[in-house]
C-alpha positions as CSV (number, residue, x, y, z in Angstrom):
1,M,82.4,-29.3,-52.8
2,S,78.9,-30.6,-52.1
3,K,77.8,-34.2,-52.7
4,S,75.0,-34.1,-55.3
5,I,72.0,-36.1,-54.3
6,D,68.5,-36.4,-55.6
7,V,65.1,-35.7,-54.0
8,R,64.7,-39.3,-52.8
9,E,68.1,-39.2,-51.0
10,A,67.3,-35.8,-49.5
11,A,64.1,-37.2,-48.1
12,Q,66.0,-40.1,-46.5
13,R,68.5,-37.6,-44.9
14,L,65.7,-35.6,-43.5
15,R,63.9,-38.6,-42.2
16,S,67.1,-39.5,-40.2
17,A,67.2,-36.1,-38.5
18,Q,65.0,-34.9,-35.7
19,H,65.8,-31.2,-35.0
20,I,65.9,-29.3,-38.3
21,L,66.7,-25.7,-38.9
22,I,65.8,-24.0,-42.2
23,L,67.7,-21.0,-43.6
24,T,66.5,-18.3,-46.0
25,H,68.5,-15.7,-47.8
26,R,69.0,-12.0,-47.2
27,R,66.5,-9.6,-48.7
28,P,64.2,-12.6,-48.9
29,D,61.8,-13.1,-51.8
30,G,58.7,-15.2,-52.2
31,D,60.7,-18.3,-53.3
32,T,63.0,-18.6,-50.3
33,V,60.3,-17.8,-47.7
34,G,57.6,-19.8,-49.4
35,S,59.9,-22.8,-49.9
36,A,61.1,-22.6,-46.2
37,A,57.5,-22.4,-44.9
38,A,56.3,-25.3,-47.1
39,L,59.3,-27.4,-46.1
40,C,58.9,-26.7,-42.4
41,R,55.2,-27.6,-42.5
42,A,56.0,-30.8,-44.4
43,L,58.7,-31.9,-41.9
44,R,56.4,-31.2,-39.0
45,Q,53.7,-33.3,-40.6
46,V,56.1,-36.3,-40.6
47,G,57.0,-35.8,-37.0
48,K,60.1,-33.6,-37.1
49,D,60.9,-30.7,-34.8
50,A,61.4,-28.2,-37.7
51,W,61.8,-24.5,-37.6
52,V,62.8,-21.6,-39.9
53,F,65.7,-19.4,-38.7
54,A,64.5,-15.8,-38.1
55,N,65.3,-13.5,-41.0
56,E,65.9,-10.0,-39.9
57,D,65.3,-8.7,-43.5
58,I,61.8,-10.1,-43.9
59,T,59.1,-7.7,-45.0
60,P,55.4,-7.6,-44.0
61,R,54.3,-9.0,-47.4
62,L,56.0,-12.3,-46.6
63,A,56.2,-12.4,-42.8
64,F,52.8,-14.0,-42.5
65,L,54.1,-17.2,-44.1
66,L,56.4,-17.9,-41.2
67,E,53.9,-17.2,-38.4
68,G,54.4,-20.0,-35.8
69,L,57.4,-21.4,-37.7
70,T,60.2,-19.1,-36.6
71,A,62.8,-20.8,-34.4
72,P,63.1,-19.8,-30.8
73,A,66.3,-18.1,-29.7
74,G,69.2,-20.6,-29.1
75,Y,67.5,-23.4,-31.0
76,E,70.0,-26.3,-31.6
77,A,69.5,-28.4,-34.7
78,D,71.1,-31.7,-35.8
79,C,70.4,-30.8,-39.4
80,V,70.7,-27.3,-41.1
81,V,69.0,-26.9,-44.4
82,A,69.4,-23.9,-46.8
83,V,66.6,-23.2,-49.3
84,D,67.1,-21.1,-52.4
85,I,70.6,-20.0,-51.3
86,A,73.3,-20.3,-54.0
87,D,76.2,-18.9,-51.9
88,T,76.9,-18.3,-48.2
89,Q,77.4,-14.6,-49.1
90,L,73.6,-14.5,-49.4
91,L,73.0,-15.4,-45.8
92,T,71.7,-12.8,-43.5
93,E,74.1,-11.3,-40.9
94,S,72.5,-13.4,-38.1
95,A,72.7,-16.6,-40.2
96,K,76.3,-16.3,-41.1
97,Q,77.1,-18.4,-38.0
98,F,75.9,-21.4,-40.1
99,A,78.0,-20.7,-43.2
100,D,80.1,-23.8,-42.7
101,K,77.4,-25.9,-41.0
102,V,74.8,-26.4,-43.8
103,D,74.1,-30.1,-44.1
104,L,71.7,-29.9,-47.1
105,C,71.0,-27.2,-49.7
106,L,67.9,-27.2,-51.8
107,D,68.2,-24.9,-54.8
108,H,67.5,-24.1,-58.4
109,H,70.4,-21.7,-59.2
110,P,72.9,-23.1,-61.7
111,S,75.5,-20.7,-60.1
112,N,75.3,-22.6,-56.7
113,V,78.9,-22.7,-55.3
114,Q,78.3,-26.0,-53.5
115,Y,79.0,-25.0,-50.0
116,A,76.7,-27.5,-48.3
117,K,77.6,-31.0,-47.4
118,E,74.9,-32.3,-49.8
119,L,73.1,-30.5,-52.5
120,V,69.8,-31.0,-54.5
121,L,70.1,-28.7,-57.5
122,H,67.4,-28.5,-60.1
123,G,69.0,-25.9,-62.4
124,K,66.1,-25.8,-64.9
125,A,63.4,-25.4,-62.2
126,A,61.5,-22.2,-62.2
127,A,61.8,-21.9,-58.4
128,T,63.1,-23.8,-55.4
129,G,59.5,-24.2,-54.6
130,E,59.4,-26.9,-57.3
131,V,62.1,-28.8,-55.4
132,I,60.2,-28.5,-52.2
133,Y,57.0,-29.8,-53.8
134,L,58.8,-32.9,-55.1
135,L,60.5,-33.4,-51.8
136,A,57.2,-33.1,-49.9
137,K,55.7,-35.7,-52.2
138,E,58.7,-38.0,-51.6
139,L,58.1,-37.6,-47.8
140,G,54.5,-38.7,-48.3
141,V,52.9,-35.7,-46.7
142,Q,49.3,-34.5,-47.2
143,F,49.4,-31.0,-48.7
144,D,47.2,-28.7,-46.6
145,L,46.2,-25.2,-47.6
146,P,49.0,-23.3,-45.8
147,M,51.5,-25.5,-47.7
148,W,49.8,-24.8,-51.0
149,E,49.8,-21.1,-50.3
150,A,53.5,-21.1,-49.5
151,L,54.3,-23.1,-52.7
152,Y,52.1,-20.9,-54.9
153,I,53.8,-17.8,-53.7
154,A,57.2,-19.5,-54.2
155,V,56.6,-20.4,-57.9
156,A,54.4,-17.4,-58.7
157,T,56.9,-14.8,-57.5
158,D,59.9,-16.4,-59.2
159,T,58.1,-16.6,-62.5
160,G,56.6,-13.1,-62.5
161,C,53.1,-14.6,-62.1
162,F,54.0,-17.2,-64.7
163,K,55.0,-14.8,-67.5
164,F,58.9,-15.0,-67.3
165,S,60.7,-17.3,-69.7
166,N,61.8,-19.6,-66.8
167,T,58.2,-20.7,-66.2
168,T,57.9,-24.5,-66.4
169,P,55.0,-27.0,-66.7
170,L,55.6,-28.0,-63.1
171,A,55.2,-24.4,-61.9
172,H,51.8,-24.3,-63.6
173,R,50.9,-27.7,-62.1
174,I,51.7,-26.5,-58.6
175,A,49.6,-23.4,-59.1
176,A,46.7,-25.5,-60.6
177,D,46.8,-28.0,-57.7
178,A,46.9,-25.1,-55.2
179,I,43.9,-23.5,-56.7
180,E,42.0,-26.8,-56.9
181,A,42.8,-27.3,-53.2
182,G,40.9,-24.1,-52.5
183,L,43.6,-21.4,-52.5
184,D,42.3,-17.9,-53.0
185,F,45.1,-16.8,-55.3
186,L,43.7,-13.4,-56.3
187,P,44.8,-11.5,-53.1
188,H,48.3,-12.8,-53.6
189,N,48.4,-11.8,-57.2
190,R,47.2,-8.4,-56.2
191,T,49.8,-8.0,-53.4
192,F,52.8,-9.3,-55.3
193,F,52.1,-8.1,-58.9
194,E,49.7,-5.2,-58.9
195,A,49.6,-3.1,-55.8
196,K,52.1,-0.3,-55.5
197,S,52.8,2.2,-52.8
198,K,53.1,5.9,-53.6
199,T,56.8,5.5,-52.7
200,R,57.1,2.8,-55.3
201,F,55.7,5.2,-58.0
202,L,58.3,7.8,-57.0
203,I,61.1,5.2,-57.3
204,E,60.0,4.0,-60.7
205,R,59.7,7.6,-62.0
206,K,63.3,8.4,-60.8
207,M,64.6,5.2,-62.1
208,F,63.3,5.9,-65.6
209,D,64.2,9.6,-65.5
210,D,67.8,8.9,-64.7
211,M,68.2,5.9,-67.0
212,I,71.0,5.8,-69.5
213,F,71.1,3.7,-72.7
214,S,73.8,2.2,-74.9
215,D,74.2,3.8,-78.3
216,N,72.1,1.2,-80.0
217,G,69.4,1.3,-77.2
218,E,69.8,-2.4,-76.4
219,I,71.2,-1.9,-72.9
220,C,69.9,0.3,-70.2
221,C,71.1,1.1,-66.7
222,S,69.9,3.2,-63.8
223,W,70.7,3.6,-60.1
224,L,69.2,4.5,-56.8
225,E,71.2,6.2,-54.1
226,R,70.6,5.3,-50.4
227,S,70.3,8.9,-49.3
228,W,67.4,9.5,-51.6
229,L,65.7,6.2,-50.7
230,N,66.0,7.1,-47.0
231,E,64.6,10.6,-47.7
232,I,61.4,9.2,-49.3
233,G,61.1,6.3,-46.7
234,A,61.6,3.5,-49.2
235,T,61.3,-0.1,-47.8
236,D,62.6,-3.3,-49.3
237,D,59.1,-4.0,-50.5
238,D,59.2,-0.8,-52.5
239,L,62.4,-1.9,-54.2
240,D,61.3,-5.4,-55.1
241,N,61.7,-6.5,-58.7
242,L,62.6,-3.1,-60.2
243,S,64.9,-4.7,-62.8
244,T,62.0,-6.5,-64.4
245,L,60.5,-3.2,-65.5
246,T,63.5,-2.5,-67.7
247,M,62.6,-5.5,-69.9
248,Q,59.3,-3.8,-70.8
249,L,61.1,-1.2,-72.8
250,E,60.9,-1.9,-76.5
251,G,64.3,-2.7,-78.0
252,V,66.1,-3.3,-74.7
253,R,67.8,-6.7,-74.5
254,C,69.6,-6.2,-71.2
255,G,68.4,-4.1,-68.2
256,I,70.5,-3.2,-65.2
257,I,69.4,-1.6,-61.9
258,L,71.8,-0.6,-59.1
259,T,70.5,-0.1,-55.6
260,Q,72.8,1.3,-52.9
261,N,73.2,-0.8,-49.8
262,K,72.0,0.3,-46.4
263,K,75.3,-0.3,-44.6
264,D,77.9,0.7,-47.1
265,K,78.3,2.6,-50.4
266,A,78.4,-0.5,-52.6
267,Y,75.5,-1.2,-55.0
268,K,73.4,-4.3,-55.2
269,V,73.1,-5.0,-58.9
270,S,70.1,-6.7,-60.7
271,V,70.5,-7.7,-64.3
272,R,67.7,-9.0,-66.6
273,S,68.2,-10.1,-70.2
274,H,66.2,-11.5,-73.1
275,R,67.3,-14.7,-74.9
276,P,70.0,-15.6,-75.8
277,A,72.0,-13.2,-73.7
278,D,73.0,-14.6,-70.4
279,A,72.6,-12.3,-67.4
280,S,74.5,-14.7,-65.1
281,R,77.6,-14.5,-67.3
282,I,77.5,-10.7,-67.1
283,C,77.3,-10.8,-63.3
284,Q,80.0,-13.4,-63.0
285,N,82.4,-10.7,-64.2
286,F,81.7,-9.0,-60.9
287,G,81.7,-12.0,-58.6
288,G,78.0,-12.7,-58.8
289,G,75.7,-15.1,-60.7
290,G,72.2,-16.4,-61.0
291,H,70.1,-17.5,-63.9
292,P,70.4,-16.8,-67.7
293,R,67.5,-14.3,-67.6
294,A,68.0,-12.9,-64.1
295,A,71.2,-12.5,-62.1
296,G,72.9,-10.2,-59.6
297,C,76.1,-9.1,-58.0
298,T,77.5,-6.4,-55.8
299,V,79.7,-3.6,-57.1
300,D,81.7,-1.3,-54.9
301,L,82.2,1.6,-57.3
302,P,80.6,5.1,-57.8
303,A,77.2,4.7,-59.5
304,E,78.1,6.1,-62.9
305,E,81.4,4.2,-63.0
306,A,79.6,1.0,-62.0
307,C,77.0,1.5,-64.7
308,K,79.7,2.0,-67.3
309,A,81.5,-1.2,-66.3
310,L,78.3,-3.3,-66.2
311,M,77.1,-1.9,-69.5
312,A,80.4,-2.8,-71.1
313,A,80.2,-6.3,-69.8
314,A,76.6,-6.5,-71.1
315,A,77.7,-5.3,-74.5
316,E,80.4,-7.9,-74.7
317,E,77.8,-10.6,-73.8
318,L,75.3,-9.3,-76.4
319,A,78.0,-9.2,-79.1
320,K,78.3,-13.0,-78.9
321,W,74.8,-13.3,-80.3
């Protein structure tokens, strides 16, 4: 069980350390990478030897944020910090060596299992980027353009470019401050929210072609098998945020997308819901969790059987409202 601390106390802990290693989660998104990059730069600015542990899952869309920040092989830290990681199960294979060595976790997931020695958890924050922003201010750093860029990507990607229901005033303030500081945000909005590869179009078409619906049309579910994804050469970037598309369907209150893992036959599940249904509660039935509007889990069942089980859990959740 973690000791809960606030941002001020976290800043004190980090000031007392010298060699700091920052962890990001597997299948990294803009929040975990942007938060790690911004924190690393902030710590370096206050004289710390800070690095981000190499993430073998990182994609080209995000890799540029960590240029010059990735830890050298064998780096030994006196403080290990996890950002945007609610559970050690979300660590990459290479980072699992730190599962019981995390000194401080900075997160915004209410489902955090409290594995770190100390935890700063802002469960109502739109993104962990908000926590990093507040922590950097507490450390007294001068925000430079690379920091603003990292923070903008963190909050923008976790809010769907500020259109998801989790969007907060602080997320908008961070974006406004970043733009005022000179950030050219348009290329990032194009990269993360508009541009699609031809492979992505194929994936979306198959996803909707194979989609099944509940009798009342309020729940939808689709799946993508790894053999087919390999056949078309799909990358992790091509698979990003597919579940958000389900919520564009009129009448759908809960959308579920299953993507088969690379290394086994299990499926990574992404669930999205409209208020007041809680996606996190649905996923908790299968050992997962997340946020009320967006959550995930892993299900080791044949696709159609998994869909049936997940849709039943979603129906039970929707019936409460």
